[in-house]
KOLTI-675228 format. One line per field, with one value per residue (C-alpha): residue number from 1; y, x, z. Coordinates in pm, whole numbers, plus 50000, padded with zeros to 5 digits. Each point is the difference from the previous one (the first is absolute). Example, Ala and Ser with C-alpha at 12.3 -4.5 7.8 and 13.67 -1.06 7.14 Angstrom:
2
seq c(1;2)
v c(49550;50344)
u c(51230;50137)
w c(50780;49934)
% end
This chain:
113
seq c(1;2;3;4;5;6;7;8;9;10;11;12;13;14;15;16;17;18;19;20;21;22;23;24;25;26;27;28;29;30;31;32;33;34;35;36;37;38;39;40;41;42;43;44;45;46;47;48;49;50;51;52;53;54;55;56;57;58;59;60;61;62;63;64;65;66;67;68;69;70;71;72;73;74;75;76;77;78;79;80;81;82;83;84;85;86;87;88;89;90;91;92;93;94;95;96;97;98;99;100;101;102;103;104;105;106;107;108;109;110;111;112;113)
v c(66775;50022;49883;49674;49961;50274;50235;50334;50280;49758;49959;49696;49940;50042;49625;49953;50272;49831;49666;50149;50157;49669;49816;50252;49973;49621;50020;50219;49767;49697;50168;50094;49647;49853;50221;49889;49634;50039;50150;49698;49688;49646;49735;49625;49702;49629;49699;50113;50332;49850;50222;50347;50236;50356;50118;50363;50120;50022;49621;50015;49764;50232;49769;49633;49866;49639;49832;49822;49688;50001;49964;49626;49946;49656;50141;50316;49920;50043;50346;50092;49882;50203;50315;49952;49941;50308;50224;49874;50063;50356;50067;49866;50237;50292;49890;49955;50344;50158;49824;50097;50364;50038;49805;50245;50286;49831;49793;50143;49975;49626;49895;50351;49999)
u c(89335;50064;50325;49967;50153;50139;49801;49845;50235;50293;49963;49921;49636;49884;49978;50364;50104;49796;50158;50349;49920;49862;50312;50225;49794;50021;50379;50025;49774;50202;50327;49853;49866;50338;50169;49747;50059;50378;49969;49808;50142;49871;50057;49971;50105;50059;50050;49739;50180;50349;50104;49859;50096;49921;50006;49975;49760;50308;50023;50318;50048;50044;49981;50031;49921;50086;49886;50282;49782;50022;50378;50052;50356;49891;49723;50122;49788;49679;50112;50087;49657;49823;50194;49919;49630;49974;50182;49786;49680;50106;50091;49660;49830;50193;49906;49633;49984;50161;49765;49694;50108;50078;49689;49782;50150;49986;49685;49814;50283;49996;50284;50112;50295)
w c(26660;50374;50147;50191;50341;50217;50216;49912;50091;50030;50381;50210;50078;50359;50054;49908;50246;50272;49916;50025;50340;50125;49882;50176;50319;49984;49958;50311;50197;49893;50101;50339;50053;49906;50260;50263;49915;50016;50350;50135;50159;49966;50267;49971;50205;49950;50220;50251;50051;50020;49709;49944;49719;49901;49639;49890;49734;49778;50041;50205;50291;50299;50302;50091;50346;50078;50318;50183;49988;49620;50001;49999;49871;49881;49781;49829;49693;50198;50114;49642;49882;50271;49908;49633;50074;50219;49750;49712;50198;50089;49635;49893;50246;49847;49646;50093;50164;49694;49757;50206;50027;49633;49899;50191;49799;49660;50047;49704;49751;49944;49772;49909;50242)
% end
């Protein structure tokens, strides 16, 4: 009776080798894409441009610009809200760019990763 399972000669079939090469290529592409994303900057503003922020692809806040008109000592809460809105929008842009880039690489894999 023949042995079940395994491959003749004990080696991997050609399809498995191709699959491994494709997985390695995808890993390299993902690493390259991640580096590209981390090098980008995302800008957003709030309050009609009164507050502008820049976030790196590493999701680090790198710059805040506040218009002198936004600095009302009687309404600090509004300034805080504008800063938070601008930072959150820039972070969302970074997340969206990352998801789009990685989705283009893994599009055919569905729920595998």
